[in-house]
ROZA-414944 format. One record per residue (C-alpha): residue number from 1; residue in one letter; x, y, z. Coordinates in steps of 0.1 Angstrom, whole numbers, plus 5000, padded with zeros to 4 digits. Layout:
BEGIN
<r pos="NUM" code="a" east="X" north="Y" up="Z"/>
...
END
This chain:
BEGIN
<r pos="1" code="m" east="5000" north="5000" up="5000"/>
<r pos="2" code="l" east="5027" north="5025" up="5009"/>
<r pos="3" code="e" east="5045" north="5018" up="4977"/>
<r pos="4" code="e" east="5014" north="5027" up="4957"/>
<r pos="5" code="i" east="5008" north="5059" up="4977"/>
<r pos="6" code="l" east="5044" north="5070" up="4971"/>
<r pos="7" code="r" east="5041" north="5062" up="4934"/>
<r pos="8" code="e" east="5009" north="5083" up="4933"/>
<r pos="9" code="l" east="5027" north="5112" up="4950"/>
<r pos="10" code="e" east="5054" north="5111" up="4924"/>
<r pos="11" code="e" east="5028" north="5112" up="4896"/>
<r pos="12" code="v" east="5012" north="5143" up="4912"/>
<r pos="13" code="w" east="5046" north="5160" up="4914"/>
<r pos="14" code="s" east="5052" north="5153" up="4877"/>
<r pos="15" code="a" east="5016" north="5164" up="4867"/>
<r pos="16" code="r" east="5020" north="5197" up="4885"/>
<r pos="17" code="a" east="5055" north="5202" up="4871"/>
<r pos="18" code="a" east="5070" north="5202" up="4906"/>
<r pos="19" code="p" east="5107" north="5192" up="4900"/>
<r pos="20" code="l" east="5109" north="5174" up="4933"/>
<r pos="21" code="h" east="5113" north="5139" up="4918"/>
<r pos="22" code="a" east="5144" north="5152" up="4898"/>
<r pos="23" code="c" east="5161" north="5164" up="4930"/>
<r pos="24" code="l" east="5155" north="5132" up="4951"/>
<r pos="25" code="a" east="5181" north="5105" up="4952"/>
<r pos="26" code="p" east="5174" north="5071" up="4938"/>
<r pos="27" code="g" east="5159" north="5046" up="4963"/>
<r pos="28" code="l" east="5181" north="5024" up="4984"/>
<r pos="29" code="p" east="5177" north="4987" up="4977"/>
<r pos="30" code="r" east="5164" north="4967" up="5007"/>
<r pos="31" code="t" east="5196" north="4946" up="5009"/>
<r pos="32" code="s" east="5217" north="4978" up="5010"/>
<r pos="33" code="a" east="5194" north="4995" up="5035"/>
<r pos="34" code="d" east="5194" north="4964" up="5058"/>
<r pos="35" code="r" east="5232" north="4962" up="5056"/>
<r pos="36" code="l" east="5236" north="4999" up="5065"/>
<r pos="37" code="a" east="5211" north="4997" up="5094"/>
<r pos="38" code="a" east="5229" north="4966" up="5107"/>
<r pos="39" code="e" east="5261" north="4987" up="5112"/>
<r pos="40" code="y" east="5240" north="5007" up="5137"/>
<r pos="41" code="d" east="5226" north="4976" up="5153"/>
<r pos="42" code="l" east="5192" north="4983" up="5139"/>
<r pos="43" code="t" east="5167" north="4962" up="5120"/>
<r pos="44" code="l" east="5146" north="4983" up="5096"/>
<r pos="45" code="p" east="5108" north="4981" up="5099"/>
<r pos="46" code="d" east="5092" north="4973" up="5065"/>
<r pos="47" code="d" east="5076" north="5007" up="5060"/>
<r pos="48" code="v" east="5107" north="5026" up="5069"/>
<r pos="49" code="a" east="5127" north="5005" up="5044"/>
<r pos="50" code="c" east="5100" north="5011" up="5018"/>
<r pos="51" code="f" east="5102" north="5049" up="5024"/>
<r pos="52" code="f" east="5140" north="5050" up="5019"/>
<r pos="53" code="g" east="5137" north="5025" up="4991"/>
<r pos="54" code="w" east="5115" north="5050" up="4973"/>
<r pos="55" code="h" east="5140" north="5078" up="4975"/>
<r pos="56" code="d" east="5171" north="5080" up="4997"/>
<r pos="57" code="g" east="5171" north="5117" up="5006"/>
<r pos="58" code="l" east="5182" north="5144" up="4982"/>
<r pos="59" code="r" east="5206" north="5139" up="4953"/>
<r pos="60" code="a" east="5242" north="5147" up="4962"/>
<r pos="61" code="d" east="5246" north="5168" up="4930"/>
<r pos="62" code="r" east="5215" north="5189" up="4936"/>
<r pos="63" code="e" east="5219" north="5226" up="4929"/>
<r pos="64" code="q" east="5196" north="5237" up="4956"/>
<r pos="65" code="e" east="5178" north="5223" up="4986"/>
<r pos="66" code="m" east="5142" north="5211" up="4980"/>
<r pos="67" code="e" east="5114" north="5209" up="5004"/>
<r pos="68" code="v" east="5085" north="5184" up="5005"/>
<r pos="69" code="f" east="5066" north="5200" up="5034"/>
<r pos="70" code="p" east="5071" north="5236" up="5044"/>
<r pos="71" code="a" east="5107" north="5240" up="5057"/>
<r pos="72" code="l" east="5112" north="5202" up="5057"/>
<r pos="73" code="r" east="5135" north="5182" up="5034"/>
<r pos="74" code="p" east="5141" north="5145" up="5033"/>
<r pos="75" code="v" east="5172" north="5130" up="5048"/>
<r pos="76" code="s" east="5190" north="5099" up="5035"/>
<r pos="77" code="l" east="5190" north="5067" up="5055"/>
<r pos="78" code="e" east="5227" north="5071" up="5063"/>
<r pos="79" code="e" east="5220" north="5107" up="5075"/>
<r pos="80" code="s" east="5191" north="5094" up="5096"/>
<r pos="81" code="l" east="5211" north="5067" up="5112"/>
<r pos="82" code="q" east="5240" north="5090" up="5120"/>
<r pos="83" code="l" east="5217" north="5116" up="5134"/>
<r pos="84" code="e" east="5199" north="5091" up="5157"/>
<r pos="85" code="a" east="5232" north="5077" up="5169"/>
<r pos="86" code="a" east="5246" north="5111" up="5177"/>
<r pos="87" code="l" east="5215" north="5124" up="5195"/>
<r pos="88" code="r" east="5202" north="5093" up="5213"/>
<r pos="89" code="e" east="5228" north="5095" up="5241"/>
<r pos="90" code="a" east="5227" north="5133" up="5242"/>
<r pos="91" code="f" east="5189" north="5132" up="5248"/>
<r pos="92" code="t" east="5193" north="5111" up="5279"/>
<r pos="93" code="i" east="5203" north="5143" up="5298"/>
<r pos="94" code="l" east="5169" north="5159" up="5291"/>
<r pos="95" code="p" east="5144" north="5162" up="5319"/>
<r pos="96" code="q" east="5114" north="5140" up="5315"/>
<r pos="97" code="q" east="5128" north="5123" up="5284"/>
<r pos="98" code="d" east="5101" north="5109" up="5262"/>
<r pos="99" code="p" east="5101" north="5070" up="5261"/>
<r pos="100" code="l" east="5102" north="5073" up="5223"/>
<r pos="101" code="l" east="5136" north="5090" up="5224"/>
<r pos="102" code="a" east="5149" north="5064" up="5248"/>
<r pos="103" code="g" east="5142" north="5037" up="5222"/>
<r pos="104" code="r" east="5153" north="5035" up="5186"/>
<r pos="105" code="w" east="5139" north="5060" up="5161"/>
<r pos="106" code="l" east="5148" north="5074" up="5127"/>
<r pos="107" code="p" east="5144" north="5109" up="5113"/>
<r pos="108" code="l" east="5126" north="5111" up="5079"/>
<r pos="109" code="l" east="5126" north="5149" up="5073"/>
<r pos="110" code="s" east="5145" north="5178" up="5088"/>
<r pos="111" code="d" east="5145" north="5216" up="5085"/>
<r pos="112" code="d" east="5175" north="5239" up="5084"/>
<r pos="113" code="a" east="5176" north="5243" up="5121"/>
<r pos="114" code="g" east="5179" north="5206" up="5129"/>
<r pos="115" code="n" east="5143" north="5201" up="5139"/>
<r pos="116" code="f" east="5129" north="5169" up="5124"/>
<r pos="117" code="w" east="5100" north="5144" up="5119"/>
<r pos="118" code="f" east="5108" north="5109" up="5129"/>
<r pos="119" code="v" east="5093" north="5074" up="5134"/>
<r pos="120" code="s" east="5100" north="5048" up="5160"/>
<r pos="121" code="a" east="5122" north="5019" up="5148"/>
<r pos="122" code="d" east="5115" north="4997" up="5178"/>
<r pos="123" code="p" east="5101" north="4963" up="5169"/>
<r pos="124" code="g" east="5063" north="4962" up="5171"/>
<r pos="125" code="a" east="5060" north="4999" up="5178"/>
<r pos="126" code="e" east="5033" north="5020" up="5161"/>
<r pos="127" code="r" east="5050" north="5037" up="5131"/>
<r pos="128" code="r" east="5035" north="5072" up="5138"/>
<r pos="129" code="v" east="5053" north="5102" up="5124"/>
<r pos="130" code="y" east="5064" north="5125" up="5152"/>
<r pos="131" code="a" east="5077" north="5161" up="5151"/>
<r pos="132" code="l" east="5105" north="5171" up="5174"/>
<r pos="133" code="e" east="5119" north="5206" up="5180"/>
<r pos="134" code="l" east="5153" north="5210" up="5196"/>
<r pos="135" code="e" east="5138" north="5240" up="5214"/>
<r pos="136" code="d" east="5118" north="5215" up="5235"/>
<r pos="137" code="p" east="5129" north="5179" up="5227"/>
<r pos="138" code="t" east="5111" north="5165" up="5257"/>
<r pos="139" code="r" east="5078" north="5166" up="5239"/>
<r pos="140" code="p" east="5076" north="5150" up="5204"/>
<r pos="141" code="d" east="5041" north="5155" up="5189"/>
<r pos="142" code="v" east="5022" north="5132" up="5166"/>
<r pos="143" code="r" east="5019" north="5146" up="5131"/>
<r pos="144" code="f" east="5006" north="5116" up="5112"/>
<r pos="145" code="d" east="4993" north="5081" up="5122"/>
<r pos="146" code="s" east="5017" north="5065" up="5098"/>
<r pos="147" code="i" east="5042" north="5071" up="5069"/>
<r pos="148" code="a" east="5014" north="5061" up="5045"/>
<r pos="149" code="a" east="4991" north="5087" up="5061"/>
<r pos="150" code="m" east="5018" north="5113" up="5057"/>
<r pos="151" code="a" east="5024" north="5104" up="5020"/>
<r pos="152" code="s" east="4987" north="5103" up="5013"/>
<r pos="153" code="a" east="4981" north="5137" up="5028"/>
<r pos="154" code="l" east="5011" north="5151" up="5009"/>
<r pos="155" code="t" east="4997" north="5138" up="4977"/>
<r pos="156" code="e" east="4964" north="5155" up="4983"/>
<r pos="157" code="l" east="4981" north="5188" up="4994"/>
<r pos="158" code="f" east="5000" north="5190" up="4961"/>
<r pos="159" code="r" east="4971" north="5177" up="4939"/>
<r pos="160" code="s" east="4946" north="5203" up="4954"/>
<r pos="161" code="g" east="4971" north="5231" up="4949"/>
<r pos="162" code="v" east="4973" north="5239" up="4987"/>
<r pos="163" code="y" east="5010" north="5232" up="4983"/>
<r pos="164" code="c" east="5030" north="5246" up="4954"/>
<r pos="165" code="l" east="5068" north="5247" up="4949"/>
<r pos="166" code="a" east="5086" north="5279" up="4943"/>
<r pos="167" code="e" east="5124" north="5282" up="4942"/>
<r pos="168" code="g" east="5128" north="5250" up="4961"/>
<r pos="169" code="r" east="5104" north="5260" up="4989"/>
<r pos="170" code="v" east="5068" north="5247" up="4995"/>
<r pos="171" code="r" east="5043" north="5275" up="4997"/>
<r pos="172" code="v" east="5010" north="5271" up="5014"/>
<r pos="173" code="a" east="4981" north="5286" up="4994"/>
<r pos="174" code="d" east="4954" north="5280" up="5021"/>
<r pos="175" code="a" east="4965" north="5272" up="5057"/>
<r pos="176" code="r" east="4929" north="5263" up="5068"/>
<r pos="177" code="k" east="4926" north="5238" up="5039"/>
<r pos="178" code="e" east="4960" north="5224" up="5048"/>
<r pos="179" code="e" east="4949" north="5217" up="5083"/>
<r pos="180" code="s" east="4917" north="5201" up="5071"/>
<r pos="181" code="i" east="4935" north="5178" up="5046"/>
<r pos="182" code="i" east="4961" north="5167" up="5072"/>
<r pos="183" code="a" east="4933" north="5160" up="5097"/>
<r pos="184" code="a" east="4914" north="5139" up="5072"/>
<r pos="185" code="h" east="4944" north="5116" up="5067"/>
<r pos="186" code="n" east="4948" north="5109" up="5104"/>
<r pos="187" code="r" east="4926" north="5083" up="5122"/>
<r pos="188" code="q" east="4917" north="5107" up="5149"/>
<r pos="189" code="g" east="4903" north="5132" up="5124"/>
<r pos="190" code="d" east="4923" north="5159" up="5140"/>
<r pos="191" code="a" east="4958" north="5171" up="5132"/>
<r pos="192" code="p" east="4977" north="5175" up="5165"/>
<r pos="193" code="p" east="4994" north="5209" up="5168"/>
<r pos="194" code="g" east="5031" north="5212" up="5161"/>
<r pos="195" code="p" east="5054" north="5212" up="5191"/>
<r pos="196" code="a" east="5057" north="5245" up="5209"/>
<r pos="197" code="a" east="5081" north="5252" up="5238"/>
<r pos="198" code="t" east="5068" north="5266" up="5270"/>
<r pos="199" code="a" east="5088" north="5290" up="5291"/>
<r pos="200" code="a" east="5089" north="5265" up="5320"/>
<r pos="201" code="a" east="5102" north="5238" up="5297"/>
<r pos="202" code="d" east="5128" north="5262" up="5283"/>
<r pos="203" code="v" east="5140" north="5270" up="5319"/>
<r pos="204" code="e" east="5142" north="5233" up="5328"/>
<r pos="205" code="l" east="5161" north="5224" up="5297"/>
<r pos="206" code="v" east="5186" north="5253" up="5301"/>
<r pos="207" code="a" east="5192" north="5244" up="5337"/>
<r pos="208" code="t" east="5199" north="5208" up="5327"/>
<r pos="209" code="l" east="5223" north="5218" up="5300"/>
<r pos="210" code="a" east="5240" north="5243" up="5324"/>
<r pos="211" code="a" east="5246" north="5215" up="5348"/>
<r pos="212" code="l" east="5264" north="5195" up="5321"/>
<r pos="213" code="g" east="5285" north="5223" up="5307"/>
<r pos="214" code="g" east="5258" north="5248" up="5297"/>
<r pos="215" code="k" east="5262" north="5263" up="5263"/>
<r pos="216" code="s" east="5290" north="5239" up="5253"/>
<r pos="217" code="r" east="5267" north="5209" up="5258"/>
<r pos="218" code="a" east="5239" north="5225" up="5237"/>
<r pos="219" code="l" east="5265" north="5233" up="5210"/>
<r pos="220" code="r" east="5277" north="5197" up="5210"/>
<r pos="221" code="i" east="5241" north="5185" up="5204"/>
<r pos="222" code="l" east="5239" north="5209" up="5174"/>
<r pos="223" code="d" east="5273" north="5199" up="5162"/>
<r pos="224" code="a" east="5261" north="5163" up="5162"/>
<r pos="225" code="i" east="5233" north="5173" up="5138"/>
<r pos="226" code="e" east="5257" north="5191" up="5116"/>
<r pos="227" code="r" east="5281" north="5161" up="5115"/>
<r pos="228" code="a" east="5251" north="5140" up="5104"/>
<r pos="229" code="g" east="5251" north="5160" up="5072"/>
<r pos="230" code="l" east="5221" north="5183" up="5080"/>
<r pos="231" code="s" east="5223" north="5221" up="5074"/>
<r pos="232" code="l" east="5219" north="5243" up="5105"/>
<r pos="233" code="g" east="5214" north="5274" up="5083"/>
END
């Protein structure tokens, strides 16, 4: 099913002359993906392998960065594994660490500031798509019920013209309709709000970082993202 939805998404991009498909890297064969994941002591869930088998991030020879959601660009499986490995231990210092981050997880999309959408990679876990902001990494929020729901919503967003591509960036023509389409592709019929840091959470996080070296510790977390191959702007 996921393969069909991803093919449909690509057809919509082509029909609307959105050059996204030309900027995405070829898919990673399952055997190659499994071998790469094994280097990080991870077994890829089928839907995650399917996602990276469709396209493995952006092409290395691209002339510009390309978004698929507003501000969000796909990462390759190698980038995803490197990012998870670099941040998993760092996140253990966070107050009230979310159980998701204590397990295994893989980023799918990231913005220029290092925020990302990810899925759990633990065996048997629900493969919901979560959003995490480094401003408050203690509270990842559900964005989609599954990778298939995310791809299906994205297909409808481009097909309906709510999303259009201009100079590598996704523009939103109608924010209300965007919310409605995203909600319709989630089982709950409601799109959870994106993560937003509260003042109290900011104070708690800053205090924790300060106890472990303050700014230098925060910078090491950001440096880990940069080493994973993601732009910090």
